[in-house]
C-alpha positions as CSV (number, residue, x, y, z in Angstrom):
1,M,-9.3,-2.3,13.3
2,S,-10.8,-0.6,10.3
3,F,-8.6,0.6,7.4
4,N,-9.5,4.2,8.2
5,K,-8.4,3.9,11.8
6,F,-5.2,2.1,10.8
7,A,-4.5,4.9,8.3
8,R,-5.2,7.6,10.8
9,I,-2.8,6.1,13.4
10,C,-0.1,5.7,10.7
11,L,-0.5,9.4,9.7
12,D,-0.7,10.6,13.3
13,Q,2.4,8.7,14.3
14,G,4.3,9.5,11.1
15,L,4.8,5.8,10.4
16,F,5.2,6.3,6.7
17,S,7.3,9.5,6.7
18,Q,9.9,9.9,4.0
19,Q,12.6,9.2,6.6
20,K,11.0,6.0,7.7
21,Q,10.5,4.9,4.1
22,N,14.2,5.5,3.4
23,I,15.2,3.4,6.4
24,F,12.8,0.7,5.2
25,A,14.0,0.8,1.7
26,K,17.6,0.2,2.8
27,S,16.4,-3.0,4.5
28,V,14.6,-4.3,1.4
29,D,16.1,-7.3,-0.5
30,S,18.2,-5.8,-3.2
31,A,16.7,-8.3,-5.7
32,D,13.2,-6.8,-5.1
33,K,12.2,-4.5,-8.0
34,I,10.5,-2.2,-5.6
35,Q,13.0,-0.1,-3.6
36,T,11.3,3.3,-3.5
37,I,7.9,4.8,-3.5
38,Q,8.4,5.6,-7.2
39,D,9.1,1.9,-7.9
40,L,6.0,1.0,-6.1
41,E,4.0,3.3,-8.3
42,N,5.6,1.8,-11.4
43,Y,5.0,-1.8,-10.4
44,L,1.8,-1.3,-8.5
45,K,-0.6,-3.2,-10.8
46,E,1.8,-6.1,-10.9
47,R,2.1,-6.4,-7.1
48,L,-1.6,-5.9,-6.5
49,N,-2.3,-8.6,-9.0
50,E,0.1,-10.9,-7.1
51,I,-1.8,-10.2,-3.9
52,R,-5.2,-10.8,-5.7
53,L,-3.9,-14.2,-7.0
54,R,-2.7,-15.2,-3.6
55,F,-6.1,-14.6,-2.1
56,M,-7.8,-16.4,-5.0
57,K,-5.5,-19.4,-4.5
58,A,-6.3,-19.5,-0.8
59,G,-10.0,-19.3,-1.6
60,S,-10.3,-16.1,0.3
61,Y,-10.8,-13.6,-2.5
62,N,-14.1,-11.7,-1.8
63,T,-15.7,-8.3,-2.2
64,Q,-14.0,-6.9,0.8
65,I,-10.5,-7.9,-0.4
66,K,-11.4,-6.6,-3.9
67,D,-12.4,-3.2,-2.3
68,I,-9.2,-3.1,-0.2
69,I,-7.0,-3.8,-3.3
70,S,-8.9,-1.1,-5.2
71,K,-8.4,1.4,-2.4
72,L,-4.7,0.7,-2.2
73,Y,-4.4,1.2,-5.9
74,H,-6.3,4.5,-5.8
75,N,-4.4,5.8,-2.7
76,V,-1.0,5.1,-4.2
77,K,-1.9,6.6,-7.6
78,N,-3.6,9.6,-6.0
79,P,-1.5,10.6,-3.0
80,Q,-2.6,14.2,-2.8
81,K,-6.0,13.0,-1.6
82,Q,-4.3,11.4,1.5
83,R,-2.5,14.5,2.7
84,N,-5.7,15.9,4.4
85,G,-5.6,12.8,6.6
86,K,-8.7,11.3,5.0
87,I,-8.6,8.1,3.1
88,S,-11.6,7.3,1.0
């Protein structure tokens, strides 16, 4: 499934609504620095770097993974562009 199709299904089904995020946040390990969407924005570079390093360690880091990480960063930092249902 493409990222765009995944994102469309998530938006259509409301899988990432504020209510669902709140429910999820309550189930997150209390030791985790990221408890809210605001926390995610604050620690985004750190977490994406951890993901990048894991792919590199596994020998799986490639252009596609780099592009996905870049899109994740862009979409979290620019949420207003996602509200129209399109993810670049």
